N, CA, C and O of each residue as an XYZ file, in Angstrom:
856
protein
N      26.139      5.347     62.191
C      27.777      5.462     60.944
C      27.169      5.041     59.963
O      27.137      5.722     58.938
N      26.370      3.486     60.056
C      26.134      3.271     58.603
C      25.298      4.018     57.687
O      25.434      4.308     56.499
N      24.091      4.335     58.840
C      23.214      5.472     57.842
C      23.870      6.653     57.186
O      23.609      7.145     56.089
N      25.140      7.161     58.427
C      25.520      8.308     57.640
C      26.331      7.798     56.107
O      26.472      8.390     55.037
N      26.645      6.811     56.449
C      27.756      6.139     54.956
C      26.662      6.283     54.059
O      26.889      7.082     53.151
N      25.172      5.568     54.041
C      23.882      5.906     53.415
C      23.728      7.089     52.622
O      23.445      7.179     51.427
N      23.938      7.910     53.398
C      23.710      9.534     53.343
C      24.558      9.811     52.212
O      24.114     10.262     51.156
N      25.924      9.517     52.440
C      27.034     10.164     52.028
C      26.807      9.546     50.401
O      26.746     10.091     49.299
N      26.728      8.299     50.816
C      26.648      7.515     49.310
C      25.133      8.316     48.144
O      24.833      8.548     46.973
N      24.863      8.384     48.912
C      23.162      8.756     47.793
C      23.296     10.314     47.725
O      22.620     10.891     46.873
N      24.065     11.008     48.505
C      24.211     12.650     48.033
C      25.309     12.717     47.124
O      25.361     13.558     46.227
N      26.444     11.605     47.386
C      27.523     12.197     45.972
C      26.873     11.197     44.634
O      27.150     11.584     43.499
N      26.313     10.366     44.734
C      25.664      9.610     43.630
C      24.627     10.537     43.051
O      24.325     10.252     41.892
N      24.019     11.558     43.560
C      22.799     12.264     42.938
C      23.726     13.467     42.603
O      23.186     14.201     41.775
N      25.132     13.955     43.048
C      25.914     15.153     42.971
C      26.390     14.604     41.540
O      26.112     15.283     40.552
N      26.920     13.703     41.426
C      27.519     13.434     40.250
C      26.815     13.161     39.182
O      27.346     13.433     38.105
N      25.374     12.527     39.176
C      24.773     12.824     38.100
C      24.018     13.696     37.555
O      23.505     13.685     36.437
N      23.951     14.609     38.543
C      23.636     16.289     38.070
C      24.761     16.906     37.571
O      24.466     17.631     36.621
N      26.042     16.904     37.862
C      27.228     17.245     37.741
C      27.640     17.080     36.631
O      28.089     18.009     35.960
N      27.534     15.310     36.031
C      27.636     15.481     34.519
C      26.767     16.208     33.624
O      27.043     16.624     32.498
N      25.461     16.331     34.392
C      24.724     17.393     33.092
C      24.859     18.653     33.048
O      24.537     19.334     32.075
N      25.419     19.148     34.248
C      25.896     20.463     34.058
C      27.489     20.533     33.446
O      28.047     21.427     32.809
N      27.856     19.536     33.797
C      29.663     19.638     33.314
C      29.418     19.179     31.501
O      30.071     19.726     30.613
N      28.686     18.426     31.314
C      28.266     18.451     29.504
C      27.963     19.814     29.087
O      28.631     20.362     28.211
N      27.136     20.300     29.582
C      26.316     21.740     29.194
C      27.602     22.784     29.126
O      27.827     23.366     28.065
N      28.447     23.007     30.295
C      29.384     23.585     30.461
C      30.801     23.485     29.465
O      31.496     24.473     29.228
N      31.047     22.304     29.009
C      32.116     22.215     28.377
C      31.437     22.208     27.037
O      32.196     22.632     26.164
N      30.127     21.826     26.549
C      30.050     22.571     24.959
C      30.045     23.783     24.846
O      30.428     24.386     23.844
N      29.354     24.575     26.454
C      29.340     26.214     25.840
C      30.805     26.519     26.061
O      31.207     27.414     25.317
N      31.622     26.067     26.803
C      33.457     26.626     26.494
C      33.494     26.288     25.358
O      33.378     27.359     24.762
N      33.585     25.447     24.560
C      33.839     24.803     22.886
C      33.141     25.583     21.622
O      33.454     25.703     20.437
N      31.994     26.080     22.464
C      31.040     27.196     21.497
C      32.311     28.258     20.766
O      33.428     28.506     21.218
N      31.795     28.650     19.749
C      32.207     29.559     18.774
C      31.229     31.176     19.590
O      31.478     32.378     19.675
N      30.628     30.693     19.826
C      29.455     31.658     20.244
C      29.305     32.341     21.593
O      28.459     31.960     22.403
N      30.093     33.307     21.818
C      30.364     34.017     22.894
C      29.001     34.131     24.170
O      29.169     34.174     25.388
N      27.977     34.151     23.591
C      26.626     34.061     23.944
C      26.617     32.891     25.309
O      26.167     32.915     26.455
N      27.191     32.134     24.675
C      27.649     30.345     25.466
C      28.744     30.048     26.070
O      28.903     29.319     27.049
N      29.732     30.807     25.280
C      31.304     30.255     25.722
C      31.581     31.308     27.109
O      32.226     30.828     28.041
N      31.100     32.687     27.210
C      31.568     33.383     28.420
C      30.720     33.165     29.744
O      31.212     33.657     30.759
N      29.625     32.557     29.860
C      29.031     31.968     30.610
C      29.723     30.726     31.602
O      29.785     30.531     32.816
N      30.109     30.151     30.615
C      30.497     28.513     30.692
C      31.929     28.918     31.488
O      32.238     28.330     32.525
N      32.804     30.017     30.886
C      33.606     29.903     31.240
C      33.733     30.896     32.813
O      34.734     30.597     33.463
N      33.254     31.487     33.152
C      32.801     32.368     34.443
C      32.058     31.213     35.657
O      32.199     31.170     36.879
N      31.471     30.592     34.986
C      30.983     29.438     36.124
C      32.216     28.215     36.362
O      32.414     27.666     37.446
N      32.884     27.968     35.258
C      33.952     27.004     35.162
C      35.094     27.744     36.311
O      35.588     27.192     37.294
N      35.301     29.033     35.873
C      36.652     29.289     37.006
C      36.029     29.807     38.305
O      36.647     29.816     39.369
N      34.639     30.282     38.145
C      34.838     30.795     39.625
C      34.218     29.454     40.757
O      34.240     29.602     41.978
N      33.757     28.342     40.162
C      33.825     27.216     41.090
C      35.154     26.620     41.292
O      35.514     26.547     42.467
N      35.837     26.244     40.528
C      37.271     26.305     40.481
C      38.173     26.782     41.044
O      39.141     26.162     41.486
N      37.982     27.952     41.107
C      38.479     28.822     41.894
C      38.323     28.869     43.210
O      39.394     28.797     43.812
N      37.554     28.945     43.752
C      36.667     29.066     45.403
C      36.207     27.383     45.938
O      35.796     26.391     45.337
N      36.434     27.603     46.963
C      36.916     26.023     47.910
C      35.486     25.812     48.205
O      34.664     26.703     48.415
N      35.268     24.498     48.198
C      33.825     24.214     48.474
C      32.712     24.256     49.785
O      31.500     24.324     49.989
N      34.086     24.162     50.557
C      33.503     24.835     51.990
C      32.621     26.163     51.978
O      31.499     26.276     52.472
N      33.356     27.149     51.313
C      33.014     28.618     51.004
C      31.598     28.711     50.232
O      30.663     29.469     50.488
N      31.702     27.676     49.157
C      30.220     27.131     48.434
C      29.109     26.769     49.431
O      28.041     27.246     49.814
N      29.725     25.910     49.616
C      28.255     25.243     50.905
C      27.757     26.711     51.837
O      26.566     27.006     51.942
N      28.774     27.470     52.414
C      28.212     28.308     53.352
C      27.280     29.464     52.274
O      26.160     29.891     52.554
N      28.035     29.800     51.065
C      27.142     30.573     50.240
C      26.001     30.469     50.101
O      25.115     31.316     50.217
N      25.939     28.998     49.742
C      24.852     28.610     49.082
C      22.914     28.376     50.428
O      21.712     28.617     50.324
N      23.955     27.742     51.551
C      23.066     27.090     52.793
C      22.649     28.858     53.370
O      21.522     29.309     53.575
N      23.693     29.414     53.485
C      23.407     30.622     54.245
C      23.144     31.899     53.404
O      22.045     32.452     53.453
N      24.154     32.362     52.635
C      24.657     33.548     52.104
C      23.022     33.846     50.931
O      22.433     34.917     50.784
N      22.795     32.950     50.501
C      21.877     33.112     49.188
C      20.261     33.350     50.289
O      19.692     34.438     50.210
N      19.819     32.504     51.015
C      18.788     33.173     51.842
C      18.747     34.282     52.822
O      17.739     34.922     53.122
N      19.857     34.434     53.258
C      20.237     35.883     53.799
C      19.884     36.755     52.914
O      19.472     37.818     53.379
N      19.915     36.632     51.546
C      20.075     37.567     50.249
C      18.634     37.533     50.337
O      18.054     38.465     50.892
N      17.983     36.545     49.843
C      16.515     36.738     49.500
C      15.813     36.970     51.035
O      14.712     37.515     50.958
N      16.151     36.728     52.069
C      15.087     37.649     53.154
C      16.118     38.987     53.425
O      15.669     39.624     54.378
N      16.955     39.404     53.057
C      17.151     41.218     53.124
C      16.343     41.798     51.931
O      15.896     42.945     51.927
N      16.244     41.200     51.253
C      15.366     41.461     49.930
C      13.526     41.517     49.958
O      12.859     42.487     49.599
N      13.166     40.643     50.309
C      11.846     40.027     50.383
C      11.490     40.700     51.985
O      10.609     41.535     52.190
N      12.326     40.162     52.941
C      11.716     40.239     54.478
C      11.086     38.916     54.622
O      10.680     38.689     55.761
N      10.903     37.982     53.745
C      10.575     36.643     54.186
C      11.458     35.637     54.916
O      12.594     36.001     54.610
N      11.575     34.499     55.767
C      12.664     33.971     55.769
C      12.426     32.649     54.576
O      11.344     32.257     54.141
N      13.482     32.256     54.312
C      13.930     31.384     53.126
C      14.824     30.445     53.623
O      16.017     30.649     53.850
N      14.081     29.189     53.821
C      14.926     28.013     54.356
C      15.147     26.469     53.201
O      14.315     26.403     52.296
N      15.750     25.825     53.236
C      16.467     25.123     52.207
C      17.078     23.595     53.452
O      17.814     23.526     54.437
N      16.222     22.593     52.624
C      16.304     21.234     53.607
C      18.016     21.063     53.181
O      18.460     21.476     52.110
N      18.848     20.385     54.224
C      19.970     20.609     54.242
C      20.809     19.520     53.054
O      21.782     19.555     52.300
N      19.674     18.548     53.484
C      20.356     17.396     52.203
C      20.065     17.738     50.821
O      21.015     17.327     50.153
N      19.238     18.271     50.109
C      19.118     18.986     48.795
C      20.044     20.006     48.330
O      20.694     19.989     47.285
N      20.018     21.197     49.542
C      21.087     21.749     49.338
C      22.536     21.388     49.304
O      23.333     22.072     48.660
N      23.004     20.025     50.175
C      24.372     19.346     49.627
C      24.549     19.118     48.374
O      25.506     19.385     47.647
N      23.048     18.336     48.053
C      23.064     17.858     46.701
C      23.473     18.809     45.870
O      24.586     18.757     45.348
N      22.653     19.746     45.662
C      22.597     21.052     44.736
C      24.269     21.765     44.862
O      24.844     22.047     43.810
N      24.664     21.908     45.627
C      26.209     22.867     45.649
C      27.123     21.650     45.468
O      28.194     22.105     45.065
N      27.211     20.249     45.582
C      27.903     19.523     45.717
C      27.644     19.382     43.843
O      28.672     19.610     43.206
N      26.741     19.133     43.235
C      26.200     19.122     41.751
C      26.830     20.054     41.114
O      27.356     19.785     40.034
N      26.906     21.411     41.688
C      27.271     22.705     41.062
C      28.968     22.357     41.057
O      29.623     22.392     40.015
N      29.455     22.076     42.160
C      30.425     22.047     42.303
C      31.494     21.211     41.264
O      32.566     21.496     40.730
N      30.476     19.862     41.282
C      31.546     18.696     40.484
C      31.065     19.139     39.025
O      31.819     18.869     38.090
N      29.805     19.832     38.754
C      29.750     20.148     37.060
C      30.913     21.019     36.858
O      31.488     20.983     35.770
N      31.267     21.696     37.669
C      32.431     22.871     36.649
C      33.752     21.742     36.460
O      34.202     21.590     35.324
N      34.421     20.868     37.757
C      35.357     20.024     37.353
C      35.217     18.939     36.362
O      36.151     18.475     35.709
N      33.873     18.536     36.291
C      33.460     17.310     35.034
C      33.581     18.094     33.687
O      34.378     17.648     32.862
N      32.907     19.156     33.400
C      33.330     20.393     32.388
C      34.798     20.555     32.139
O      34.878     20.059     31.015
N      35.545     20.784     32.336
C      37.266     20.584     32.248
C      37.208     18.996     31.986
O      37.811     18.846     30.924
N      36.923     18.176     32.285
C      37.620     16.476     32.057
C      36.797     16.662     31.019
O      37.615     16.889     30.128
N      35.512     16.735     30.413
C      34.778     16.320     29.423
C      35.289     17.250     28.193
O      35.434     16.751     27.077
N      35.561     18.642     28.446
C      36.205     19.378     27.227
C      37.568     18.766     27.350
O      37.943     19.176     26.251
N      38.525     18.168     27.765
C      39.826     17.813     27.769
C      39.523     16.640     27.074
O      40.264     16.365     26.131
N      38.409     15.737     27.385
C      38.404     14.392     26.526
C      38.203     14.501     24.974
O      38.829     13.837     24.147
N      37.065     15.604     24.652
C      37.044     15.872     23.138
C      37.822     16.623     22.877
O      37.645     16.637     21.659
N      38.916     17.592     23.120
C      39.897     17.879     22.463
C      40.973     17.116     22.107
O      41.702     17.274     21.128
N      41.037     16.146     23.094
C      42.030     14.951     23.118
C      41.705     14.165     21.753
O      42.393     13.171     21.519
N      40.983     14.432     21.089
C      40.016     13.241     20.167
C      40.715     13.367     18.784
O      40.168     14.377     18.340
N      41.684     12.909     17.741
C      42.124     13.752     16.810
C      40.982     14.470     15.945
O      39.857     14.037     15.697
N      41.501     15.552     15.592
C      40.257     16.732     14.859
C      40.233     15.984     13.153
O      39.258     16.140     12.418
N      41.270     15.314     12.801
C      41.096     14.452     11.712
C      39.604     13.420     11.488
O      38.995     13.081     10.473
N      39.382     13.127     13.025
C      38.211     12.639     12.858
C      36.885     13.272     13.143
O      36.055     12.373     13.280
N      36.423     14.299     13.267
C      35.605     15.282     12.891
C      35.600     15.476     11.446
O      34.618     15.136     10.787
N      36.982     16.181     10.726
C      37.071     16.406      9.546
C      36.240     15.370      8.603
O      35.278     15.696      7.908
N      36.881     13.845      8.725
C      36.648     12.687      8.398
C      35.101     12.203      7.977
O      34.679     11.704      6.934
N      34.371     12.597      9.348
C      33.093     12.465      9.486
C      32.127     13.135      8.629
O      31.197     12.583      8.041
N      32.561     14.934      8.601
C      32.428     15.843      7.633
C      32.344     15.875      6.682
O      31.570     16.589      6.044
N      33.295     14.931      6.178
C      33.401     14.850      4.653
C      32.708     13.317      4.133
O      32.904     12.855      3.009
N      32.059     12.804      4.953
C      31.138     11.592      4.772
C      29.750     12.052      4.559
O      28.902     11.274      4.120
N      29.471     13.328      4.860
C      28.262     13.943      4.667
C      27.584     14.281      6.154
O      26.603     15.024      6.191
N      28.163     13.687      7.435
C      27.904     14.340      8.599
C      27.786     15.544      9.011
O      28.689     16.318      8.696
N      26.670     16.046      9.815
C      26.477     17.177     10.188
C      27.588     17.508     11.655
O      28.030     16.504     12.214
N      27.849     18.400     12.018
C      28.698     18.787     12.880
C      28.225     18.190     14.144
O      29.184     17.846     14.834
N      26.723     17.871     14.858
C      25.885     17.651     14.996
C      26.283     15.849     15.923
O      26.565     15.469     17.060
N      26.054     15.212     14.485
C      26.323     14.103     14.286
C      27.430     13.292     14.160
O      27.362     12.063     14.152
N      28.660     14.065     14.040
C      29.759     13.984     13.779
C      30.336     13.299     15.450
O      30.728     12.226     15.910
N      30.079     14.680     15.901
C      30.182     14.996     17.269
C      29.379     13.751     18.130
O      29.973     13.173     19.040
N      28.115     13.428     17.796
C      27.380     12.087     18.741
C      27.837     10.916     18.230
O      28.084     10.052     19.071
N      28.048     10.597     16.917
C      28.574      9.173     16.395
C      30.043      9.073     16.521
O      30.414      8.019     17.037
N      31.052      9.974     16.151
C      32.380      9.825     16.009
C      32.797     10.123     17.208
O      32.907      9.173     17.982
N      33.158     11.542     17.726
C      34.108     11.848     18.598
C      33.774     11.481     20.242
O      34.524     11.053     21.120
N      32.082     11.893     20.274
C      32.148     11.590     21.800
C      32.263     10.196     22.368
O      32.737     10.010     23.489
N      31.667      8.843     21.303
C      32.396      7.212     21.665
C      33.661      7.103     22.313
O      33.947      6.632     23.413
N      34.652      7.842     21.063
C      35.962      8.008     21.587
C      36.728      8.858     22.972
O      37.542      8.554     23.844
N      36.052      9.906     22.640
C      35.914     10.760     23.991
C      35.626     10.128     25.858
O      36.133     10.353     26.957
N      34.578      9.310     25.331
C      33.987      8.447     26.969
C      35.419      7.458     27.275
O      35.952      7.321     28.376
N      35.718      7.030     26.394
C      36.896      6.019     26.804
C      37.673      6.775     27.759
O      37.823      6.366     28.910
N      38.321      8.175     27.220
C      39.128      8.671     27.779
C      38.844      9.540     29.259
O      39.556      9.554     30.263
N      37.327     10.370     28.967
C      36.981     10.625     30.525
C      36.476      9.919     31.571
O      36.054     10.517     32.561
N      36.455      8.604     31.486
C      36.151      7.623     32.399
C      37.239      8.022     33.799
O      37.081      8.788     34.749
N      38.371      7.114     33.403
C      39.183      7.462     34.904
C      38.897      8.987     35.408
O      38.243      9.083     36.446
N      39.257      9.993     34.874
C      39.143     11.192     35.421
C      37.806     11.415     36.207
O      37.606     12.003     37.270
N      36.927     10.745     35.331
C      35.285     11.354     36.081
C      35.203     10.122     37.491
O      34.573     10.257     38.540
N      36.017      9.016     37.085
C      36.248      8.322     38.575
C      36.714      8.827     39.750
O      36.410      8.690     40.935
N      37.899      9.730     38.853
C      38.700     10.017     40.310
C      37.681     11.563     40.706
O      37.429     11.724     41.900
N      37.297     12.322     39.988
C      36.028     13.119     40.497
C      34.967     12.535     41.466
O      34.352     13.100     42.371
N      34.924     11.388     41.078
C      33.402     10.680     41.945
C      33.986     10.679     43.493
O      33.579     11.275     44.491
N      35.271      9.636     43.271
C      35.747      9.578     44.648
C      36.484     11.087     45.712
O      36.575     11.152     46.938
N      36.791     11.854     44.934
C      37.241     13.264     45.611
C      36.027     13.716     46.160
O      35.967     14.159     47.308
N      34.820     13.612     45.228
C      33.492     14.424     45.960
C      33.020     13.555     47.241
O      32.801     14.091     48.327
N      32.872     12.054     47.000
C      32.488     11.315     48.144
C      33.660     11.995     49.501
O      33.202     12.301     50.602
N      34.790     12.104     49.253
C      35.801     12.266     50.707
C      35.006     14.031     51.104
O      34.753     14.321     52.274
N      34.722     14.985     49.982
C      34.731     16.055     50.107
C      33.081     16.573     50.628
O      32.623     17.689     50.872
N      32.560     15.375     50.652
C      30.943     15.601     50.918
C      30.873     16.024     52.658
O      30.104     16.747     53.292
N      32.020     15.229     53.037
C      31.889     15.110     54.782
C      32.225     16.670     54.924
O      32.533     17.108     56.032
N      32.161     17.600     53.679
C      32.000     19.355     54.144
C      30.832     19.561     54.926
O      30.794     20.085     56.039
N      29.490     18.926     53.994
C      28.298     19.204     54.608
C      27.772     18.892     55.884
O      26.569     19.067     56.078
N      28.611     18.388     56.915
C      28.441     18.427     58.032
C      28.187     19.581     58.567
O      27.249     19.680     59.359
N      28.945     20.628     58.248
C      28.862     22.355     58.696
C      27.266     22.549     58.779
O      26.763     22.898     59.847
N      26.495     22.324     57.663
C      25.281     22.427     57.296
C      24.484     21.325     58.070
O      23.307     21.219     57.725
N      24.976     20.385     59.177
C      23.968     19.648     59.381
C      22.952     18.624     58.779
O      21.832     18.266     59.143
N      24.024     18.167     57.365
C      23.537     16.816     56.662
C      24.392     15.544     57.468
O      25.575     15.227     57.599
N      23.255     15.097     57.855
C      23.821     13.555     58.806
C      24.014     12.556     58.022
O      23.270     11.575     57.992
N      25.368     12.761     57.076
C      25.991     12.125     56.601
C      27.579     11.167     57.439
O      27.732     10.911     58.633
N      28.149     10.971     56.728
C      28.991      9.882     57.447
C      29.905     10.266     58.728
O      30.107      9.663     59.781
N      30.392     11.539     58.216
C      31.456     12.282     59.148
C      30.850     13.124     60.098
O      31.476     13.210     61.155
N      29.509     13.955     59.995
C      28.574     14.598     60.711
C      27.778     13.693     61.955
O      27.226     14.290     62.880
N      27.785     12.274     61.873
C      27.031     11.123     62.342
C      28.274     10.659     63.538
O      28.035     10.171     64.643
N      29.524     10.943     63.010
C      30.638     10.542     63.862
C      30.831     11.298     64.930
O      31.033     10.903     66.078
N      30.737     12.915     64.361
C      30.890     13.664     65.533
C      29.892     14.038     66.474
O      30.061     14.641     67.534
N      28.766     13.587     65.942
C      27.235     13.283     67.111
C      27.745     12.014     67.902
O      27.727     12.301     69.099
N      28.121     10.927     67.734
C      28.581      9.876     68.384
C      29.588     10.226     69.213
O      29.663      9.757     70.348
N      30.560     11.180     68.678
C      32.066     11.619     69.841
C      31.348     12.495     70.840
O      31.804     12.323     71.971
N      30.540     13.226     70.792
C      29.643     14.414     71.618
C      28.968     13.841     72.514
O      28.679     14.546     73.481
N      28.618     12.787     72.513
C      27.861     11.706     73.349
C      28.583     11.051     74.047
O      28.393     11.031     75.263
N      29.461     10.442     73.544
C      30.464      9.071     74.003
C      31.780      9.516     74.358
O      32.537      8.846     75.059
N      32.085     10.750     73.833
C      33.626     11.032     74.092
C      34.767      9.930     73.577
O      35.963     10.219     73.539
N      34.273      8.709     73.211
C      35.094      8.130     72.446
C      35.744      8.810     71.337
O      34.829      8.585     70.545
N      36.478      9.377     70.728
C      37.178      9.990     69.760
C      37.842      9.471     69.029
O      37.682      9.844     67.867
N      38.639      8.652     69.205
C      39.770      7.984     68.589
C      39.178      6.754     67.571
O      39.379      6.661     66.360
N      38.132      5.548     68.713
C      37.629      4.446     67.728
C      36.558      5.212     67.156
O      36.596      4.920     65.961
N      35.766      5.903     67.313
C      35.169      6.643     66.356
C      35.500      6.993     64.957
O      35.098      6.470     63.918
N      36.390      8.074     65.154
C      36.993      8.664     64.124
C      37.708      7.684     63.147
O      37.550      7.698     61.927
N      38.702      6.633     63.999
C      39.536      5.868     63.010
C      38.380      4.641     62.309
O      38.685      3.745     61.523
N      36.937      4.950     62.900
C      36.013      3.848     62.287
C      35.248      4.864     61.145
O      34.936      4.353     60.070
N      34.998      6.074     61.348
C      34.553      6.407     60.137
C      35.490      6.757     59.008
O      35.113      7.085     57.883
N      36.907      6.647     59.456
C      38.193      7.025     58.328
C      38.270      5.622     57.398
O      38.683      5.596     56.239
N      37.703      4.278     58.282
C      37.841      3.082     57.601
C      36.626      2.802     56.935
O      36.573      1.832     56.179
N      35.476      3.652     57.151
C      34.289      3.316     56.637
C      34.433      3.893     55.045
O      33.809      3.491     54.064
N      35.300      4.801     55.098
C      35.458      5.946     54.082
C      36.376      5.396     53.262
O      36.018      5.362     52.085
N      37.621      4.882     53.539
C      38.432      4.322     52.704
C      37.956      2.739     52.283
O      38.508      2.292     51.277
N      36.926      1.817     53.009
C      36.075      0.967     52.178
C      35.190      1.507     50.820
O      35.352      1.210     49.636
N      34.308      2.311     51.380
C      33.518      2.917     50.288
C      34.743      3.856     49.109
O      34.136      4.467     48.228
N      35.982      3.967     49.059
C      36.434      4.455     48.001
C      37.434      3.397     47.447
O      37.922      3.637     46.343
N      37.787      2.269     48.080
C      38.486      1.213     47.591
C      37.432      0.492     46.741
O      37.814     -0.144     45.758
N      35.756      0.565     47.145
C      34.773     -0.305     46.541
C      34.330      0.550     44.765
O      33.936      0.198     43.653
N      34.640      1.545     45.338
C      34.450      2.478     43.943
C      35.717      2.562     42.827
O      35.547      3.021     41.697
N      36.736      2.159     43.209
C      37.839      2.351     42.737
C      38.279      0.515     42.010
O      39.010     -0.011     41.170
N      37.434      0.226     42.851
C      37.209     -1.632     42.006
C      36.477     -1.315     41.251
O      37.119     -1.305     40.201
N      35.723     -1.092     41.096
C      34.590     -0.975     39.914
C      34.337     -0.109     38.701
O      33.599     -0.209     37.721
N      35.470      1.026     39.246
C      36.273      1.725     37.919
C      36.882      1.116     37.238
O      36.666      1.091     36.026
N      37.846      0.430     37.830
C      39.085     -0.373     37.304
C      38.117     -1.358     36.147
O      38.430     -1.371     34.957
N      37.070     -2.059     36.612
C      36.541     -3.399     36.047
C      35.753     -1.971     35.104
O      36.529     -2.053     34.152
N      35.204     -1.277     34.873
C      34.786     -0.498     33.982
C      35.961      0.012     32.940
O      35.613      0.068     31.761
N      36.936      0.283     33.166
C      38.088      0.307     32.316
C      38.588     -0.685     31.620
O      38.855     -0.571     30.424
N      38.752     -1.684     32.250
C      39.397     -3.034     31.754
C      38.397     -3.766     30.833
O      38.861     -4.682     30.154
N      36.861     -3.432     30.705
C      35.958     -3.567     29.962
C      36.425     -3.058     28.628
O      36.869     -3.833     27.781
N      36.310     -1.479     28.389
C      36.823     -0.512     27.737
C      38.033     -0.967     26.906
O      38.073     -0.968     25.675
N      38.994     -1.345     27.720
C      40.179     -1.890     27.179
C      39.825     -3.287     26.234
O      40.200     -3.244     25.062
N      39.341     -4.128     26.558
C      38.734     -5.363     26.008
C      38.016     -4.836     24.700
O      38.324     -5.271     23.590
N      37.064     -3.897     24.889
C      36.329     -3.461     23.543
C      36.569     -2.746     22.358
O      35.975     -2.786     21.280
N      38.177     -1.646     22.978
C      39.173     -1.531     22.043
C      39.682     -2.305     21.388
O      39.845     -2.084     20.188
N      40.064     -3.384     21.939
C      41.017     -4.107     21.016
C      40.222     -4.909     20.505
O      40.884     -5.726     19.866
N      38.591     -5.233     20.405
C      38.271     -6.181     19.711
C      37.951     -5.374     18.624
O      37.802     -6.089     17.634
N      37.753     -4.009     18.339
C      37.524     -3.247     17.329
C      38.509     -3.421     16.258
O      38.421     -2.758     15.224
């Protein structure tokens, strides 16, 4: 069970990391005035946010390899953990994109205009003025996304990723001790989420101290 907890944290951490990269790209794409960037970003965000993670896992692990096999005739296998990280990253990226976009939009537009009036380019103003303010606003919802993804990673049991929930299921199949096993799994998830919440609370307090000192 503890090995499963380690895999759960690893998958979630990698997924959040890559999801932040995807989310940042998609957020700026959706904010772009150019349709070549805006339309694909909107399609990606709407599709991922509008479909269940469970279905996305099945599509990525079974659907796409099946499609490749149907076209090429060659079997295509994906490592379950890599597939889990990939699909969770894609899923997290769509939600992160909306969080980042909302954080940027919530910064007073006058900040950008003031920076541009000082001679900054739009990119410099975004990097030096807007984003530092937006980061303080997006950290709490990003933390909530981390916790939600940690719990949703239990769905990866369907593709045999030996994370916490899957290892609990395997233990029950051997011992038939369902209640003590699943209540233990629940408490491990609770400990993980509470630990993350404490860390996020500390970061938010530090940011609050930084705000008051400026």
